[in-house]
C-alpha positions in Angstrom: -8.5 31.4 19.6 -7.2 29.2 16.7 -6.3 25.6 17.4 -2.6 24.9 17.7 -1.9 21.2 17.3 -4.3 19.8 14.7 -2.9 19.1 11.3 -3.9 17.0 8.3 -0.9 15.5 6.4 -1.3 16.7 2.8 -2.5 13.8 0.7 -3.3 11.6 3.7 -7.1 11.4 2.9 -9.5 9.8 0.6 -13.1 9.5 -0.5 -14.7 6.7 -2.4 -17.0 7.5 -5.3 -20.6 8.3 -4.1 -23.2 6.0 -5.6 -26.8 6.9 -5.8 -29.0 5.0 -3.4 -30.0 1.5 -4.6 -26.9 1.5 -6.9 -23.9 -0.8 -7.1 -22.9 -0.7 -3.5 -26.5 -0.8 -2.0 -26.0 -4.3 -0.6 -22.6 -3.6 1.1 -22.3 -3.2 4.9 -20.9 0.3 5.1 -18.5 -0.4 8.0 -17.0 -3.4 6.3 -16.8 -1.4 3.1 -15.0 1.5 4.7 -12.6 -1.0 6.3 -11.7 -2.3 2.9 -11.2 1.3 1.6 -9.1 2.2 4.6 -6.9 -0.8 4.2 -6.4 0.0 0.5 -5.6 3.6 1.3 -3.1 2.7 4.0 -1.4 0.2 1.7 -1.2 2.7 -1.2 0.5 5.3 1.1 2.6 2.7 2.9 1.2 3.7 6.3 1.0 1.2 9.1 -2.4 0.9 10.8 -0.6 0.2 14.1 0.7 3.9 14.2 -2.7 5.3 15.2 -3.3 5.9 18.9 -7.0 6.7 18.4 -9.7 6.1 15.8 -12.9 8.1 15.3 -15.7 6.5 13.3 -18.7 8.5 12.1 -21.9 7.1 10.6 -25.6 7.8 10.9 -27.3 4.6 9.5 -26.8 1.5 11.7 -25.5 -1.6 9.9 -25.2 -5.2 11.1 -22.6 -5.4 13.9 -22.0 -1.6 13.9 -22.7 -1.8 17.7 -19.0 -2.7 17.9 -18.1 0.5 16.1 -14.5 1.8 16.0 -12.9 -1.2 17.7 -14.5 -3.5 15.0 -13.2 -1.2 12.3 -9.7 -1.1 13.9 -9.6 -4.9 14.0 -10.5 -5.2 10.3 -7.7 -2.8 9.2 -5.0 -4.4 11.3 -5.0 -1.8 14.2 -6.0 -4.3 16.9 -4.7 -2.3 19.8 -6.6 0.9 18.7 -10.0 2.0 20.0 -12.1 5.1 19.9 -15.6 6.6 19.7 -18.5 6.5 17.2 -20.0 9.9 16.5 -23.2 10.8 14.7 -24.6 14.2 14.0 -26.6 13.7 10.8 -24.9 15.5 7.9 -22.5 17.3 10.4 -21.0 13.9 11.3 -17.8 14.5 9.3 -17.2 17.9 10.9 -18.0 16.4 14.3 -15.6 13.5 13.7 -12.8 16.0 12.9 -13.6 18.1 15.9 -13.5 15.0 18.1 -10.1 14.1 16.8 -9.0 17.7 17.2 -10.0 17.5 20.9 -7.7 14.5 21.3 -4.8 16.4 19.7 -5.2 19.7 21.3 -5.3 18.2 24.8 -2.3 16.0 24.1 -4.3 12.8 24.7 -3.4 11.5 21.2 -0.8 12.4 18.6 -2.2 10.5 15.5 -5.9 9.9 14.9 -7.6 8.2 12.0 -10.9 9.7 11.2 -13.3 7.5 9.1 -16.8 8.2 8.0 -19.3 6.0 6.2 -23.0 5.5 5.4 -25.4 3.5 3.3 -28.7 5.2 2.8 -29.8 2.3 0.6 -31.7 -0.5 2.3 -31.7 1.2 5.6 -32.8 -0.8 8.6 -36.4 -1.4 9.6 -36.5 -1.2 13.3 -39.1 -2.5 15.8 -39.2 -0.9 19.2 -40.8 -2.8 22.0 -44.2 -1.4 23.1 -45.9 -3.6 25.8 -48.9 -1.2 25.7 -49.4 -1.7 21.9 -52.3 -3.6 20.5 -51.6 -7.2 21.3 -48.2 -6.1 22.5 -47.1 -5.1 19.0 -44.0 -3.0 18.8 -43.6 0.4 17.2 -41.7 0.4 13.9 -39.4 2.9 12.1 -37.8 3.0 8.7 -34.5 4.5 9.9 -33.7 6.5 6.7 -37.0 7.4 5.2 -39.1 8.1 8.3 -36.5 10.5 9.6 -36.1 12.2 6.2 -39.8 12.7 6.2 -40.4 14.0 9.7 -38.3 15.9 12.3 -39.9 15.0 15.6 -39.1 18.4 17.0 -40.0 20.7 14.0 -42.7 18.4 12.9 -42.1 18.4 9.1 -39.9 16.7 6.5 -36.4 18.0 5.5 -38.0 19.5 2.4 -40.2 21.8 4.4 -37.1 23.4 6.0 -35.9 24.5 2.5 -39.4 25.8 1.7 -39.5 27.7 4.9 -36.2 29.4 4.3 -37.1 30.1 0.6 -40.3 31.8 1.8 -38.6 33.8 4.5 -35.7 35.0 2.3 -37.7 35.4 -0.9 -35.7 32.8 -2.8 -37.5 31.8 -6.0 -37.5 28.6 -8.0 -35.5 30.4 -10.7 -32.8 31.4 -8.3 -32.6 27.8 -7.0 -32.4 26.4 -10.6 -29.6 28.9 -11.5 -27.5 27.6 -8.6 -28.3 24.0 -9.4 -27.1 24.5 -13.0 -24.0 26.4 -11.8 -23.1 23.6 -9.3 -23.5 21.0 -12.1 -21.2 23.0 -14.4 -18.6 23.3 -11.6 -18.7 19.5 -11.1 -17.8 19.1 -14.7 -14.5 20.8 -14.0 -13.7 17.9 -11.6 -14.2 15.5 -14.5 -11.8 17.4 -16.9 -8.6 15.7 -18.1 -9.8 12.2 -17.3 -11.1 13.2 -13.8 -7.7 14.6 -12.8 -9.1 16.6 -9.9 -11.1 13.7 -8.5 -8.3 11.2 -9.0 -6.1 13.3 -6.6 -8.1 11.9 -3.7 -10.7 9.4 -4.8 -10.3 5.7 -3.9 -12.0 3.2 -6.1 -14.3 0.6 -4.5 -14.0 -3.1 -5.2 -17.2 -5.1 -4.8 -17.1 -8.9 -4.7 -20.4 -9.9 -6.4 -19.6 -13.6 -6.6 -16.7 -16.0 -5.8 -15.3 -15.4 -9.3 -16.4 -11.8 -10.1 -15.4 -8.5 -8.8 -16.7 -5.1 -9.8 -14.7 -1.9 -9.4 -16.5 1.4 -9.0 -14.1 4.2 -10.0 -16.3 7.3 -10.3 -19.5 8.8 -8.9 -22.6 6.8 -9.9 -26.0 8.3 -10.6 -25.2 12.0 -11.2 -28.1 13.3 -13.2 -27.3 15.5 -16.2 -28.6 19.0 -15.6 -29.6 21.5 -18.2 -31.6 24.8 -18.1 -34.2 23.4 -20.4 -34.6 20.3 -18.2 -34.9 22.4 -15.0 -37.4 24.7 -16.6 -39.8 21.8 -17.1 -39.8 20.8 -13.4 -42.5 21.9 -11.0 -42.2 22.2 -7.2 -42.5 19.0 -5.3 -45.0 20.6 -2.9 -48.0 22.4 -4.4 -47.5 26.1 -3.9 -43.8 25.6 -3.0 -40.5 26.5 -4.8 -38.2 23.5 -4.4 -38.1 21.1 -7.3 -36.3 17.7 -7.6 -33.7 19.5 -9.7 -32.8 21.8 -6.8 -32.1 19.2 -4.2 -29.6 16.4 -3.8 -30.2 12.6 -3.8 -29.5 10.0 -1.1 -26.3 8.1 -1.8 -23.8 5.5 -0.4 -20.0 6.0 0.2 -17.2 6.6 2.6 -14.3 8.9 3.3 -11.4 9.2 5.7 -8.4 11.3 6.7 -5.5 11.3 9.2 -5.2 14.0 11.9 -2.1 14.5 13.9 0.5 16.8 15.4 2.7 18.9 13.1 5.7 16.6 13.3 3.6 13.5 12.5 1.9 15.4 9.6 5.3 15.9 8.0 6.0 12.2 8.3 2.8 11.2 6.5 2.5 14.0 3.9 2.8 13.1 0.3 4.2 16.6 -0.4 6.2 17.8 2.6 6.2 21.4 1.3 2.5 21.7 2.0 1.0 22.1 5.5 -2.7 21.7 6.3 -3.7 23.1 9.7 -7.2 22.9 11.2 -7.8 26.2 12.9 -11.4 26.3 14.2 -14.9 25.0 14.3 -18.3 26.6 14.6 -21.7 25.2 15.5 -25.2 26.7 15.3 -28.9 25.9 15.7 -31.6 28.1 14.2 -35.3 28.4 14.7 -37.5 25.3 14.3 -37.9 24.1 10.7 -35.3 26.4 9.1 -32.3 24.1 8.7 -30.6 25.8 5.7 -30.2 29.0 7.7 -27.8 27.4 10.1 -24.9 27.4 7.7 -24.5 31.1 8.1 -24.1 31.5 11.9 -22.0 28.3 12.0 -19.6 29.8 9.5 -19.5 33.1 11.3 -18.6 31.4 14.5 -15.8 29.4 12.9 -14.4 32.5 11.3 -14.4 34.3 14.6 -12.8 31.4 16.3 -10.0 31.3 13.7 -9.5 35.1 13.9 -10.3 35.7 10.3 -13.1 37.3 8.2 -14.9 36.2 5.1 -12.6 38.4 3.0 -9.6 36.3 4.1 -11.1 33.1 2.8 -9.7 31.8 -0.5 -12.0 28.7 -0.9 -15.5 28.2 0.4 -17.3 24.9 0.3 -20.7 23.9 1.6 -22.8 20.8 2.2 -25.9 21.9 0.3 -28.7 19.3 0.2 -30.9 22.1 -1.3 -29.9 24.9 -3.6 -31.7 27.1 -1.1 -28.7 26.6 1.3 -26.3 28.3 -1.1 -28.8 31.0 -2.1 -29.4 31.9 1.5 -25.7 31.8 2.4 -24.9 34.1 -0.5 -27.7 36.5 0.3 -26.5 36.8 4.0 -22.8 36.9 3.4 -22.5 38.7 0.1 -20.5 35.9 -1.4 -20.9 35.4 -5.2 -22.4 31.9 -5.9 -19.7 31.5 -8.6 -17.0 32.0 -6.0 -17.8 28.9 -4.0 -18.2 25.1 -4.4 -15.7 24.9 -7.3 -15.3 21.3 -8.6 -18.6 20.2 -7.2 -20.7 19.8 -4.1 -23.2 17.3 -2.5 -26.1 19.0 -4.4 -24.7 17.3 -7.5 -22.8 14.1 -6.4 -25.1 13.0 -3.6 -25.7 12.8 0.1 -24.5 9.7 2.1 -24.8 11.8 5.3 -21.8 10.6 7.4 -19.0 11.0 4.8 -20.5 13.9 2.9 -18.7 16.7 4.7 -15.4 14.9 4.8 -15.4 14.6 1.0 -16.2 18.3 0.7 -13.3 19.2 3.1 -10.9 17.0 1.2 -11.9 18.7 -2.0 -11.4 22.1 -0.3 -7.8 21.1 0.7 -7.0 20.0 -2.9 -8.4 23.2 -4.4 -6.4 25.4 -1.9 -3.2 23.5 -2.8 -3.9 24.0 -6.5 -4.6 27.7 -6.2 -1.7 28.7 -4.0 -2.9 28.0 -0.5 -4.7 30.2 2.1 -7.8 29.8 4.3 -10.6 27.5 3.5 -14.1 27.6 5.0 -16.5 24.7 5.1 -20.1 24.9 6.4 -22.8 22.4 6.2 -26.3 22.0 7.7 -27.6 19.0 9.5 -30.9 17.6 10.9 -32.4 19.4 13.8 -31.9 22.8 12.3 -28.2 22.7 13.0 -24.9 23.2 11.2 -21.2 22.8 11.7 -18.4 24.8 10.1 -14.6 24.5 9.9 -11.8 26.8 9.0 -8.4 25.4 7.9 -5.3 26.8 6.2 -3.1 25.3 3.6 0.5 26.7 3.2 
């Protein structure tokens, strides 16, 4: 059954540019940075931070003081009386944050929730876990970002192996992956047309204080690599005997995104265009067999469609979180969707993968595209660590 009380005010959302790891914002605390972005967004829209009765913060990479989570963020943006949870579900964190906010709204616990997501894959923490039984009492160590990219403790392999497993099972060749990678790059170029008109409809620049007297403003995605057929043809699979090349997978990145979720009446109050209504209708979750993460986007999407009471043929805009081109190749093989009919204006395969905010930016772009093309249903589905995925269906009228 579709949700009844979860709305996103049209225009009440933002994403910062995504910057390739070790880029301009690599030294910034992601929670403090998203606080600055949130304050700038609220000021631009003339929205008081005191109007939120709940705040959901999503991130996957700990930062200094992030133990204090949403209450710390609330204090930094001037919402000192507001509290809320921190959620983390790898690259499904954005969808989970929206689902958590929806739970508040559907049960009547809250009427206006601020959902904020952030991550910095650059300079991830080096963690020492106590181990009294270690040699000389030495602790166990973990590089939070890279060790977890490189080994799933349940499936036993790196993230890359999940793409290779699905490519082998579904018969997806390197050539198919490269065709999708090139297509997604070309679609991203449409978001840059007319002086980035599409991106400027939602993108919030980042101001970085590099010294007492110098500030740098990051206005656009940083580190997107030019993609050509000739360049892709020269690449060889990362793993000997495999199919996935560096050109057919995303890159780690830093950034943040946020949106407001509220009741229908509140949505009208905050909307920048009161003739447009955005309603969140359903969610879907899935977990597939061990080591086959890209497959999960399909059953998650199917569950979200069923929960919304619609079919794939009803969907006007499809967006995915696609860390590997294999994700989209498999999705299209299983659903019959034409690769050219999804991920217009770009996707994480091209502009990067800061984990926590990745899905939220994709969902924001989906809303903007639906508004541009006359409204209708939108479907988002994205995979996450642990061979899981989350999906969401919304409608723009």
